[in-house]
C-alpha positions in Angstrom: -1.7 0.0 -24.3 -5.0 0.6 -22.6 -6.0 -3.0 -22.2 -2.7 -4.3 -20.7 -3.2 -5.8 -17.2 -6.4 -3.9 -16.5 -9.1 -5.5 -14.4 -12.7 -6.1 -15.3 -14.4 -2.8 -16.3 -11.3 -0.7 -16.0 -11.0 -0.3 -19.8 -13.8 2.2 -19.6 -11.4 4.4 -17.6 -9.8 5.5 -20.8 -13.0 7.1 -22.3 -13.3 10.1 -20.0 -14.3 12.4 -22.8 -17.6 10.4 -23.2 -18.7 11.0 -19.6 -22.3 12.0 -19.1 -24.2 14.0 -16.5 -26.4 11.0 -15.7 -23.7 8.4 -15.1 -25.6 5.7 -17.0 -24.3 2.1 -16.7 -20.7 1.9 -17.9 -20.3 5.6 -18.4 -18.4 8.0 -16.1 -20.4 10.5 -14.0 -19.5 14.2 -13.8 -19.4 15.4 -10.2 -18.6 18.8 -8.6 -14.9 18.8 -7.5 -16.0 19.8 -4.0 -18.0 16.5 -3.7 -14.8 14.5 -3.6 -12.6 13.9 -0.6 -9.1 12.4 -0.3 -8.7 8.7 0.4 -7.9 8.0 4.1 -6.1 4.8 3.0 -4.1 6.3 0.1 -1.3 3.8 -0.8 0.7 6.3 -2.9 3.5 8.1 -0.9 4.3 11.0 -3.2 1.2 12.7 -4.5 2.9 16.1 -5.1 5.5 15.0 -7.6 4.9 16.7 -11.0 1.5 18.1 -9.8 2.0 21.5 -11.5 2.8 19.8 -14.9 -0.2 17.6 -14.5 -2.4 20.6 -13.7 -1.2 22.4 -16.9 -1.9 19.3 -19.0 -5.4 19.0 -17.5 -6.0 22.7 -18.1 -5.2 22.2 -21.8 -6.6 18.8 -22.5 -9.0 17.7 -19.7 -8.7 14.5 -17.7 -7.7 11.5 -19.7 -8.9 8.9 -17.1 -11.9 9.2 -14.7 -11.3 9.2 -11.0 -12.4 6.0 -9.1 -14.6 6.8 -6.1 -17.0 5.2 -3.6 -20.0 7.0 -2.0 -19.9 7.7 1.7 -23.0 7.7 4.0 -22.9 11.5 4.1 -23.3 11.8 0.3 -19.7 12.8 -0.3 -17.5 10.6 -2.6 -14.1 9.3 -1.3 -11.4 8.7 -3.9 -10.0 5.2 -4.3 -7.7 6.0 -7.3 -6.9 9.2 -9.0 -6.2 11.6 -6.1 -3.4 13.3 -8.0 -5.8 14.0 -10.9 -8.3 15.5 -8.4 -5.6 17.7 -6.8 -4.3 18.8 -10.2 -7.8 19.5 -11.3 -8.3 21.9 -8.4 -5.0 23.7 -9.4 -6.3 23.9 -13.0 -9.6 25.5 -11.8 -11.9 22.7 -12.9 -15.4 22.8 -11.4 -16.4 19.2 -12.3 -14.5 16.0 -12.9 -15.4 12.6 -14.4 -15.7 9.7 -12.0 -16.5 6.0 -11.9 -18.5 5.1 -8.8 -17.6 1.8 -7.0 -20.0 0.0 -4.7 -20.1 1.3 -1.1 -17.1 0.3 0.9 -17.8 -1.3 4.2 -14.5 -0.9 6.1 -11.2 0.9 6.1 -9.5 -2.4 5.2 -11.7 -2.7 2.1 -11.0 0.9 1.2 -7.2 0.3 1.3 -7.6 -3.0 -0.5 -9.6 -1.4 -3.4 -7.3 1.6 -3.6 -4.3 -0.8 -3.7 -6.0 -2.9 -6.4 -6.9 0.1 -8.6 -3.4 1.5 -8.4 -1.7 -1.8 -8.9 -3.8 -2.7 -12.0 -3.0 0.7 -13.4 0.7 0.3 -12.5 0.7 3.5 -10.4 2.7 2.1 -7.4 6.4 1.5 -7.0 7.5 -1.7 -5.2 8.0 0.1 -1.8 4.5 1.6 -2.0 3.1 -1.8 -2.8 5.1 -3.3 0.1 3.8 -0.7 2.6 0.2 -1.2 1.5 0.5 -5.0 1.8 2.1 -4.6 5.2 -0.8 -2.4 6.3 -3.4 -4.9 5.2 -1.5 -7.6 7.2 -0.6 -5.6 10.4 -3.5 -3.1 10.7 -6.3 -5.1 9.3 -5.4 -8.7 10.2 -5.2 -10.3 6.8 -2.7 -13.2 6.2 -0.2 -13.1 3.3 -2.4 -15.7 1.6 -5.5 -13.5 1.9 -3.6 -10.4 0.6 -2.2 -12.4 -2.4 -5.7 -13.8 -3.2 -7.3 -10.4 -3.2 -4.6 -8.7 -5.2 -4.2 -11.5 -7.7 -0.6 -12.2 -6.6 1.3 -15.4 -5.6 1.8 -15.6 -1.9 5.6 -15.6 -2.5 5.2 -12.2 -4.3 3.5 -10.7 -1.2 6.2 -12.2 1.1 9.0 -10.8 -1.1 7.3 -7.3 -1.2 6.9 -7.1 2.5 10.5 -8.2 3.1 11.7 -5.1 1.2 10.6 -3.1 4.3 13.4 -4.8 6.2 16.0 -2.9 4.2 17.4 0.4 5.6 15.7 3.6 4.4 18.3 4.8 1.8 18.0 1.4 0.0 14.2 1.6 0.0 14.4 5.1 -1.4 16.7 3.9 -4.2 14.1 1.2 -5.1 11.3 3.8 -5.1 13.4 6.1 -7.4 14.3 3.2 -9.6 18.0 3.7 -8.9 18.1 0.0 -8.2 15.5 -2.6 -9.0 13.5 -4.7 -6.6 15.7 -7.7 -7.8 18.8 -5.9 -6.5 17.0 -5.2 -3.2 16.0 -8.8 -2.8 19.6 -9.8 -3.3 20.7 -7.5 -0.5 18.2 -9.2 1.8 20.4 -12.2 1.8 22.9 -10.3 3.9 22.8 -10.0 7.7 23.6 -6.6 9.1 23.3 -3.1 7.8 27.0 -2.7 7.2 27.1 -5.6 4.7 23.9 -4.4 2.9 25.3 -0.9 2.7 28.6 -2.0 1.4 27.2 -4.1 -1.4 24.6 -1.5 -2.2 27.3 1.0 -2.8 29.1 -1.5 -5.0 25.9 -2.0 -7.0 25.8 1.8 -7.6 29.5 2.2 -8.3 30.0 -0.7 -10.6 26.5 -0.7 -12.1 26.0 -4.4 -11.2 23.3 -6.4 -12.8 20.9 -8.3 -10.6 22.7 -11.6 -11.3 26.1 -10.0 -10.4 24.6 -8.5 -7.2 23.2 -11.9 -6.2 26.6 -13.5 -6.7 28.3 -10.9 -4.6 25.7 -11.2 -1.8 26.0 -14.9 -1.8 29.8 -14.7 -1.5 29.6 -12.1 1.3 26.9 -14.1 3.1 29.1 -17.2 3.2 32.1 -15.4 4.6 33.9 -14.3 1.4 34.9 -10.8 0.5 33.1 -8.8 -2.1 34.3 -9.4 -5.7 35.0 -6.3 -7.8 33.1 -6.7 -11.0 34.1 -4.9 -14.1 32.4 -1.6 -14.0 30.2 -0.5 -16.9 32.0 2.1 -19.0 31.4 5.5 -17.5 29.6 8.1 -19.5 31.5 11.1 -20.7 30.7 14.4 -18.9 28.8 15.8 -21.8 26.5 12.7 -21.9 25.7 13.0 -18.2 25.0 16.7 -18.5 22.7 16.1 -21.5 20.9 13.4 -19.6 20.4 15.6 -16.5 19.2 18.5 -18.6 16.7 16.3 -20.4 15.4 15.0 -17.1 14.9 18.5 -15.8 13.3 19.7 -19.0 10.9 16.8 -19.4 10.3 16.0 -15.7 10.8 12.2 -16.2 13.7 9.8 -15.7 15.9 9.8 -18.8 18.7 7.3 -19.7 21.2 7.9 -22.5 23.3 4.9 -23.5 26.2 5.3 -25.9 27.5 2.6 -28.3 31.0 2.1 -29.6 29.9 2.6 -33.2 28.8 6.2 -32.4 25.1 5.4 -32.0 23.1 5.0 -28.9 19.7 4.8 -27.3 17.6 7.3 -25.4 15.0 6.0 -23.0 12.3 8.1 -21.3 10.5 6.5 -18.3 7.0 7.3 -17.1 5.1 5.8 -14.1 1.4 6.6 -15.0 -0.7 7.5 -18.0 -1.0 11.0 -16.5 2.8 11.2 -16.6 2.7 10.1 -20.3 0.1 12.8 -21.0 2.3 15.5 -19.4 5.3 14.2 -21.3 3.4 14.4 -24.6 2.5 17.9 -23.9 6.1 18.9 -23.3 7.1 17.2 -26.6 4.1 18.8 -28.4 2.6 15.4 -29.2 -0.8 16.0 -27.6 -2.9 14.8 -30.5 -1.0 11.6 -30.9 -1.0 10.9 -27.2 -4.7 11.5 -26.8 -5.4 9.0 -29.6 -3.2 6.4 -28.0 -4.6 6.8 -24.5 -8.2 6.6 -25.8 -7.7 3.8 -28.3 
């Protein structure tokens, strides 16, 4: 789990418990919490979500992953990745936190770029957050799509598709952020001209539970002058299943999906966005020891 899609040197982020006061090569450095400042180019949009749960987890188990920082000319350290952990650590009453110090950052564009890279490599950003950050690199800092793609390790087409998501109306962007629909659904909606058409098919996707392929077929038909085709809706869950799913989401603080099968069985899926969310979930399920071993392994 720890090594998946991580950049050079980031595997060391999962060994926070071995941090030292001296911050020798490859080891995290312990700094006073007041020495850190928030990132002026933070790409994450919702830093407060689940902060109380994360603070309680940190209070009980410490910080699983060091905070990534860069030193400023005034001696303070600005956060590149891990601002939620820093905020939660303050709520938890910590005096010091483990950090990894990046080389000095020369510009605001580089600060945004590094923060974006760190969060992307650790899969902390949803598609809309990634799109907004790429858009800022292009519009505010003058980079081309090719330059953004090269620096982030993307194909140019990936950057282009991300930025196009921002052409969709706000409610559809919010649905992508909440994972109510996927980025694939959103790209299909971009084939349509006009907010009315996009909204109509968006509502059909929600109502009928359309797959990405079915959404693409519907958008293609609407875009060429045909009417929307009613697809066979996925079987609706009984009221007790919806209630159980909602209660589980409230209790655990993560998105939960309950799928029922005709033979009486089913599947329960719990979603998490970051390793910190997984840590908080393990605490609620009383799996702290097993989670700690996984996250540090």
